[in-house]
Backbone bond lengths (Angstrom), bond angles and torsions (degrees), N, CA, C in turn:
res aa  C-N    CA-C-N  psi(-1)  N-CA   C-N-CA  omega(-1)  CA-C   N-CA-C  phi
1 M - - - 1.411 - - 1.524 111.39 -
2 I 1.314 116.27 134.65 1.445 119.11 179.39 1.515 108.17 -82.76
3 G 1.328 113.30 116.84 1.459 120.47 175.77 1.516 113.21 75.89
4 T 1.302 113.97 -177.16 1.473 119.43 179.19 1.522 107.54 -125.51
5 I 1.304 115.19 174.41 1.458 122.49 179.07 1.554 107.83 -61.48
6 V 1.276 118.00 -38.15 1.472 120.76 178.52 1.522 113.03 -62.45
7 F 1.340 113.02 -39.31 1.505 117.17 176.05 1.481 110.91 -61.32
8 Y 1.319 119.72 -47.94 1.425 122.07 -175.47 1.530 112.54 -72.90
9 V 1.342 116.78 -31.09 1.493 117.97 174.07 1.512 109.58 -67.42
10 S 1.329 117.65 -39.42 1.483 118.28 178.29 1.508 110.49 -67.43
11 I 1.331 119.71 -37.84 1.452 121.86 177.52 1.515 109.24 -64.39
12 F 1.334 116.78 -41.68 1.457 119.12 176.62 1.529 113.64 -58.96
13 F 1.340 118.21 -44.68 1.462 120.25 -178.41 1.520 110.59 -68.81
14 V 1.287 120.58 -34.44 1.477 121.26 176.88 1.559 108.34 -67.25
15 I 1.289 116.99 -43.41 1.469 118.87 179.16 1.536 109.26 -67.81
16 W 1.370 117.63 -39.08 1.441 120.43 -177.43 1.540 110.44 -60.39
17 W 1.343 117.67 -46.78 1.477 119.63 179.65 1.534 112.77 -65.72
18 T 1.315 116.38 -36.10 1.473 118.75 178.73 1.510 109.92 -67.37
19 V 1.318 117.70 -43.87 1.502 122.17 179.44 1.489 109.74 -66.46
20 L 1.336 117.95 -36.60 1.479 118.23 179.90 1.522 111.83 -60.08
21 F 1.326 118.75 -39.18 1.440 120.55 179.78 1.536 111.44 -70.67
22 V 1.298 117.39 -21.02 1.454 120.42 173.92 1.549 111.56 -79.46
23 V 1.330 116.09 -40.23 1.466 122.53 -177.02 1.501 115.33 -77.16
24 L 1.314 115.99 -32.25 1.506 120.45 -176.17 1.545 114.80 -52.63
25 P 1.306 121.58 -48.17 1.445 118.15 -177.20 1.544 115.35 -77.95
26 L 1.273 117.59 -4.18 1.489 120.26 -178.11 1.514 111.70 -70.07
27 G 1.335 116.66 128.01 1.470 120.68 176.46 1.500 115.73 70.16
28 V 1.291 117.86 19.19 1.491 119.62 -177.86 1.529 109.46 -94.21
29 Q 1.365 114.95 134.31 1.424 120.46 176.41 1.541 107.11 -121.30
30 S 1.293 115.88 126.49 1.481 119.79 179.48 1.519 111.66 -79.16
31 H 1.330 116.39 162.98 1.469 121.93 175.95 1.513 110.45 -56.51
32 H 1.324 116.17 -41.70 1.473 120.82 -178.65 1.560 109.78 -63.86
33 E 1.296 117.98 -44.70 1.474 120.86 179.92 1.548 110.74 -65.98
34 A 1.278 117.82 -33.75 1.435 122.52 179.90 1.532 114.22 -82.23
35 G 1.334 113.80 -11.35 1.489 119.45 179.56 1.527 112.03 72.11
36 I 1.313 116.73 28.49 1.493 122.82 -178.52 1.548 107.73 -104.65
37 E 1.315 112.23 137.61 1.477 118.74 176.58 1.517 108.07 -71.50
38 V 1.354 116.03 134.04 1.451 121.44 -178.58 1.523 108.31 -76.68
39 P 1.318 119.65 122.41 1.451 121.39 177.83 1.550 111.94 -68.99
40 G 1.295 114.90 139.95 1.463 121.03 174.76 1.535 115.04 72.03
41 G 1.367 118.57 17.95 1.423 119.13 -179.94 1.515 114.81 71.84
42 G 1.293 118.16 28.09 1.455 120.71 179.64 1.526 113.09 -76.23
43 D 1.284 116.52 -178.06 1.452 123.25 -179.73 1.510 109.84 -74.79
44 P 1.405 114.58 128.90 1.478 117.34 179.96 1.547 112.37 -68.12
45 G 1.329 119.40 -13.20 1.403 122.10 178.60 1.510 113.89 -87.03
46 S 1.330 116.91 -0.31 1.465 121.33 -177.90 1.547 107.32 -74.35
47 P 1.371 115.59 147.04 1.407 117.39 -176.62 1.536 113.49 -73.90
48 V 1.357 114.47 146.87 1.450 120.01 179.18 1.535 110.29 -70.58
49 D 1.313 116.20 -49.15 1.490 118.91 178.59 1.550 105.25 -142.06
50 P 1.309 117.77 99.34 1.488 119.81 -175.09 1.529 114.59 -72.60
51 K 1.324 119.49 -16.20 1.492 123.27 178.08 1.552 111.35 53.39
52 L 1.313 115.87 48.59 1.439 120.62 -174.36 1.539 114.00 -63.28
53 K 1.314 117.01 -37.83 1.458 119.02 -178.82 1.539 109.51 -61.99
54 K 1.323 116.55 -45.27 1.476 121.72 -179.89 1.557 109.49 -64.05
55 K 1.302 116.30 -38.50 1.467 120.81 -179.25 1.531 111.64 -69.51
56 F 1.346 116.98 -36.57 1.470 120.37 178.65 1.514 109.69 -70.03
57 L 1.338 118.56 -36.56 1.437 120.14 176.92 1.518 111.29 -68.99
58 T 1.313 117.64 -42.43 1.470 122.11 176.94 1.503 110.67 -59.41
59 T 1.331 113.95 -45.98 1.489 118.53 179.40 1.538 112.24 -62.36
60 T 1.318 116.30 -38.26 1.456 122.42 177.81 1.526 111.10 -61.66
61 W 1.320 117.63 -48.90 1.461 122.04 -177.50 1.547 110.07 -66.15
62 I 1.234 117.38 -43.30 1.482 119.92 -179.81 1.541 108.80 -65.90
63 S 1.303 118.37 -41.54 1.449 124.08 179.51 1.549 111.24 -64.08
64 L 1.335 115.98 -39.61 1.446 119.81 177.22 1.525 110.60 -63.45
65 G 1.313 116.42 -43.12 1.470 120.63 176.88 1.528 112.99 -62.51
66 L 1.298 117.30 -43.93 1.461 121.50 178.47 1.548 112.25 -66.47
67 T 1.338 115.89 -39.11 1.434 120.24 178.61 1.557 109.85 -65.52
68 F 1.344 115.25 -39.12 1.446 120.94 176.76 1.575 108.92 -62.09
69 L 1.294 115.58 -42.37 1.486 119.45 177.04 1.504 111.55 -61.12
70 V 1.328 118.66 -40.40 1.458 120.66 176.04 1.474 111.39 -63.16
71 W 1.392 117.05 -40.93 1.477 118.74 177.49 1.515 111.72 -62.72
72 V 1.337 117.48 -43.02 1.438 120.16 179.11 1.569 111.55 -60.74
73 V 1.296 115.66 -45.25 1.460 118.24 179.43 1.504 111.75 -61.63
74 L 1.346 117.61 -40.84 1.461 120.04 -178.10 1.540 111.63 -77.72
75 F 1.331 117.11 -37.11 1.495 121.04 -177.76 1.500 111.63 -68.05
76 F 1.316 118.98 -41.66 1.436 124.53 -178.64 1.521 112.22 -91.47
77 H 1.317 118.68 7.05 1.472 125.28 176.30 1.543 109.89 54.21
78 L 1.328 117.28 46.26 1.428 119.84 176.75 1.477 113.28 -76.51
79 V 1.362 115.83 -15.98 1.472 122.75 175.72 1.534 105.83 -133.88
80 N 1.301 116.50 136.40 1.453 118.80 177.99 1.518 109.51 -75.83
81 A 1.323 115.63 96.55 1.414 121.87 179.61 1.550 107.63 -127.52
82 P 1.365 114.11 136.89 1.487 114.52 178.24 1.549 112.22 -68.03
83 A 1.307 116.62 146.97 1.449 120.97 176.94 1.496 107.47 -67.29
84 P 1.362 118.44 147.53 1.431 120.48 176.76 1.554 110.72 -65.31
85 Q 1.326 116.23 144.57 1.473 122.11 177.73 1.483 109.25 -82.29
86 V 1.340 116.48 131.58 1.474 119.22 178.35 1.519 107.67 -106.99
């Protein structure tokens, strides 16, 4: 077997954080863009509704797909990569 579960979990988390930074700004509208007064003197660039739960779920699904792609590439030796040392 190529790698261990720890290897693939660590790959998943690296991919997850990278994808999160891609997904976070999608569909965000700031208070300034919406023309809404910021309550409590907050930053006008803060998002009105960041939809974090939806973004975390989207990030997770994309990351699972990309981690599966990494597994396929390593399992079928599509790239000459050394197996991780245990």
